[in-house]
C-alpha positions in Angstrom: 70.8 184.1 183.8 70.0 183.7 187.5 73.0 183.3 189.7 73.4 180.0 191.5 74.1 179.8 195.2 75.7 177.2 197.4 72.8 177.0 199.9 70.1 179.3 198.5 69.7 183.1 198.5 72.2 184.8 200.8 74.9 182.2 200.6 78.0 182.3 198.4 77.5 182.6 194.7 78.5 179.4 192.9 80.1 179.2 189.4 78.9 176.0 187.8 81.3 174.4 185.3 80.1 172.2 182.4 80.1 168.5 183.2 83.0 167.8 180.9 85.2 170.4 182.5 84.3 169.1 186.0 85.2 165.6 185.0 88.6 166.7 183.6 89.3 168.8 186.7 88.5 165.8 189.0 90.7 163.5 186.9 93.7 165.9 186.9 93.5 167.1 190.4 92.5 163.7 191.8 95.5 162.1 190.1 97.7 164.7 191.7 96.2 163.9 195.1 96.7 160.1 194.7 100.3 160.5 193.4 101.1 162.8 196.3 99.7 160.4 198.9 101.2 157.2 197.4 104.6 158.7 196.6 105.1 160.1 200.0 103.7 157.1 201.7 106.3 155.0 200.0 109.1 157.4 201.2 107.8 157.1 204.8 107.6 153.3 204.6 111.1 153.0 203.1 112.8 155.2 205.6 110.9 153.7 208.5 111.6 150.1 207.7 115.2 149.9 206.3 117.7 150.3 209.1 120.4 151.6 206.7 118.2 154.7 206.2 118.0 155.5 209.9 120.2 158.6 209.7 119.6 162.2 210.9 119.3 163.4 207.3 116.7 160.8 206.4 114.7 161.5 209.6 114.4 165.1 208.4 113.5 163.8 205.0 110.9 161.6 206.7 109.4 164.6 208.4 109.2 166.4 205.0 107.5 163.3 203.5 104.9 163.2 206.3 104.3 166.9 205.7 103.6 166.2 202.0 101.4 163.2 202.7 99.3 165.2 205.2 99.0 168.0 202.6 97.6 165.5 200.1 95.1 164.1 202.5 94.0 167.1 204.7 94.4 170.0 202.2 94.6 168.9 198.5 91.6 166.5 198.7 89.1 168.9 200.2 90.5 171.8 198.2 90.0 169.8 195.0 86.3 169.4 195.8 85.9 173.1 196.7 87.8 174.2 193.5 85.6 172.1 191.2 82.2 172.6 192.9 83.0 176.2 193.9 81.3 175.7 197.3 82.5 174.4 200.7 80.2 171.6 201.9 82.1 170.5 205.0 81.1 173.1 207.7 82.7 176.0 209.4 84.8 174.1 211.9 86.3 171.9 209.2 87.0 175.0 207.2 89.0 176.4 210.0 90.9 173.1 210.4 91.4 172.9 206.6 92.8 176.5 206.4 94.9 176.0 209.6 96.4 172.8 208.2 97.2 174.5 204.9 99.2 177.2 206.7 100.7 174.6 209.2 102.0 172.3 206.5 103.4 175.0 204.2 105.3 176.4 207.3 106.4 172.9 208.2 107.7 172.3 204.7 110.0 175.3 204.7 111.2 174.6 208.3 112.0 171.0 207.4 113.9 172.3 204.4 115.7 174.9 206.6 116.9 172.2 209.0 117.9 169.9 206.2 120.1 172.8 204.8 121.7 173.1 208.2 122.3 169.3 208.2 123.9 169.5 204.8 126.0 172.5 205.8 127.7 170.6 208.6 128.0 167.4 206.4 129.9 169.2 203.6 131.5 172.2 205.2 132.4 170.7 208.6 132.5 166.9 208.0 134.6 166.2 211.1 132.1 168.0 213.4 129.1 166.5 211.6 128.9 163.2 213.7 128.9 165.2 216.9 126.7 168.1 215.9 124.1 166.4 213.9 122.9 163.3 215.8 119.6 161.4 215.8 118.8 163.3 219.0 119.5 166.6 217.2 117.3 165.6 214.3 114.4 164.8 216.6 114.7 168.2 218.3 114.7 169.8 214.9 111.5 167.9 213.9 109.8 168.8 217.2 110.6 172.5 216.7 109.3 172.3 213.1 106.0 170.9 214.1 105.4 172.9 217.2 106.2 176.2 215.5 104.2 175.3 212.5 101.2 174.3 214.7 101.3 177.6 216.6 101.5 179.6 213.3 98.8 177.6 211.5 96.2 177.3 214.3 97.0 180.7 215.9 96.6 182.5 212.6 93.1 181.1 212.0 91.6 180.4 215.4 92.8 183.7 216.9 91.7 185.5 213.7 95.1 187.1 213.3 94.6 187.2 209.6 91.7 189.7 209.7 92.8 192.0 212.5 91.7 195.5 211.6 89.5 194.4 208.7 86.9 192.4 210.6 84.0 194.6 209.4 85.1 194.4 205.8 85.4 190.6 206.0 82.1 189.8 207.7 80.1 192.3 205.7 81.6 191.9 202.2 83.5 188.6 202.1 82.2 185.9 204.4 79.3 183.9 203.2 77.7 180.5 203.8 79.3 177.9 201.6 82.6 179.7 201.3 86.0 178.7 202.8 89.0 180.8 201.8 91.9 182.6 203.4 91.4 186.4 203.6 94.1 188.6 205.1 94.8 192.2 206.0 97.7 194.1 204.6 99.6 193.6 207.9 98.9 189.8 208.1 99.7 189.2 204.4 103.0 191.2 204.7 104.3 190.0 208.0 103.4 186.3 207.8 105.0 185.4 204.5 108.1 187.4 205.3 108.6 185.4 208.5 107.4 182.0 207.3 108.6 182.0 203.7 110.9 184.9 202.5 113.4 185.0 205.4 113.8 181.1 205.6 114.0 181.0 201.8 116.8 183.6 201.6 118.7 181.9 204.5 118.5 178.5 202.8 119.8 180.0 199.5 122.7 181.5 201.4 123.5 178.2 203.1 123.4 176.2 199.9 125.5 178.9 198.1 128.1 178.4 200.9 127.9 174.6 200.6 128.3 174.9 196.8 131.5 177.0 197.2 133.0 174.6 199.8 132.0 171.5 197.8 133.7 172.9 194.7 136.8 173.6 196.7 136.8 170.0 198.1 136.4 168.5 194.5 139.5 170.5 193.4 141.5 169.3 196.5 140.6 165.7 195.8 141.6 166.1 192.2 145.0 167.4 193.2 145.7 164.5 195.5 148.4 162.1 194.2 148.3 159.4 196.9 145.6 156.7 196.8 145.8 155.1 200.2 142.8 153.1 201.3 142.0 155.8 203.9 141.8 158.4 201.1 139.6 156.1 199.0 137.2 155.5 201.9 137.1 159.2 202.6 136.4 160.0 199.0 133.5 157.6 199.0 132.0 159.3 202.0 132.5 162.7 200.5 130.9 161.5 197.2 127.9 160.1 199.1 127.4 163.3 201.1 127.7 165.5 198.0 125.1 163.4 196.2 122.7 163.7 199.1 123.4 167.4 199.3 122.7 167.9 195.6 119.4 166.0 195.8 118.2 167.9 198.8 119.3 171.2 197.2 117.1 170.2 194.2 114.2 169.5 196.6 114.7 173.0 198.1 114.9 174.6 194.6 111.7 172.9 193.5 109.9 174.1 196.6 111.0 177.7 196.1 110.2 177.6 192.4 106.7 176.1 192.9 105.7 178.4 195.9 107.3 181.7 195.0 104.7 182.7 192.4 101.9 182.3 194.9 103.7 184.2 197.6 104.5 187.1 195.3 100.9 187.3 194.1 99.6 186.9 197.6 101.7 189.7 199.1 100.7 192.2 196.4 97.0 191.4 196.4 95.9 193.6 199.3 97.8 196.6 197.8 95.9 196.4 194.5 92.5 196.2 196.1 92.3 192.4 196.2 91.9 192.4 192.4 94.0 189.3 191.6 91.5 186.9 189.7 90.4 184.0 191.9 91.3 181.6 189.0 94.9 182.8 189.0 95.1 182.4 192.8 93.8 178.8 192.6 96.2 177.9 189.8 99.2 179.3 191.8 98.0 177.4 194.9 97.8 174.2 193.0 101.3 174.9 191.5 102.5 175.1 195.1 100.7 171.9 196.1 102.3 170.0 193.2 105.6 170.5 194.9 104.5 167.7 197.3 103.8 165.5 194.3 107.1 166.1 192.7 109.3 165.4 195.8 109.1 161.6 195.6 109.8 161.8 191.9 113.1 163.7 192.7 114.1 161.0 195.2 113.3 158.3 192.6 115.4 160.1 190.0 118.5 160.8 192.2 118.5 158.2 194.9 119.4 154.6 194.0 118.3 153.5 197.5 114.8 154.8 196.7 114.5 152.8 193.5 115.8 149.6 195.2 113.5 150.0 198.2 110.6 150.5 195.8 111.5 147.2 194.0 111.7 145.4 197.3 108.4 146.7 198.6 106.3 146.2 195.4 107.8 142.7 195.0 106.4 141.6 198.3 109.8 141.0 199.8 109.0 143.6 202.4 107.5 140.9 204.6 110.7 138.9 205.0 111.9 138.8 208.5 115.4 140.0 207.6 114.1 142.7 205.2 115.0 145.7 207.5 118.7 144.7 207.3 118.9 144.9 203.5 121.7 147.0 202.2 120.3 149.6 199.8 123.6 151.2 199.0 127.3 150.7 199.6 128.5 152.5 202.7 
């Protein structure tokens, strides 16, 4: 059988799936894109509109939701078309923007989660210092650092061609072709970049949450041993309970992120050392597993946050347009 090409002879070879397979892929991947965009859009609207949610922790959560929303629009949607059609039809410049955005948003996700873990560390381990250390101003600085560093990493990697340093000849002679758009990396790039942007932050986050877990367990035992029940103690217990619930939910968000992305990064880092022999289908499956993390996050909020469910009811009922809506109490403080 004659091979098919994206743009005729000399361009990338195209694998054509049967119509039924393409329809199923578009339905499945398209549903993931829509759920990712709508779910994270709702999180953004809820945190932006309800004044009770205007806290440093939720501003960091807002930044994470924006990251997931942009991933759905800028990365998952064009990647879906490329994955099903097996060709890139959007031009070289958009390919660079697409690949840069992919790296940028993955880096932004883990940096957002890293700063969230710092926020939770102070909230649980140093509750008296928390109001002074983690303010709205501090959260804004964390968010700016996240996006600036991620932009430098994402756009610097692609537009400065840091990913193919030392293998330019191999890439342009044997890999690059018209109609293709994929991330190709040298051994140096594929080793250093994930270690800096994924493995080190991931290990640090796990260490922080382990410390938080130990301290939280100790606090629970201390509260259990208290015999007095003054109003001050009751109020403090409510605050501690609220902080522990938020910490548990955000720890789950971090755990989901690491679970969904670790298989890809393990496969990615060993690929150059086995002659780039990892099957493309396996790579694409692991990439989509990582992308689905952005789809899952709003579902975790819905499962564990009562304010999320109440905000959802208010928004879908149309009450969002009331003049006093932003002052609505979503949870007891």
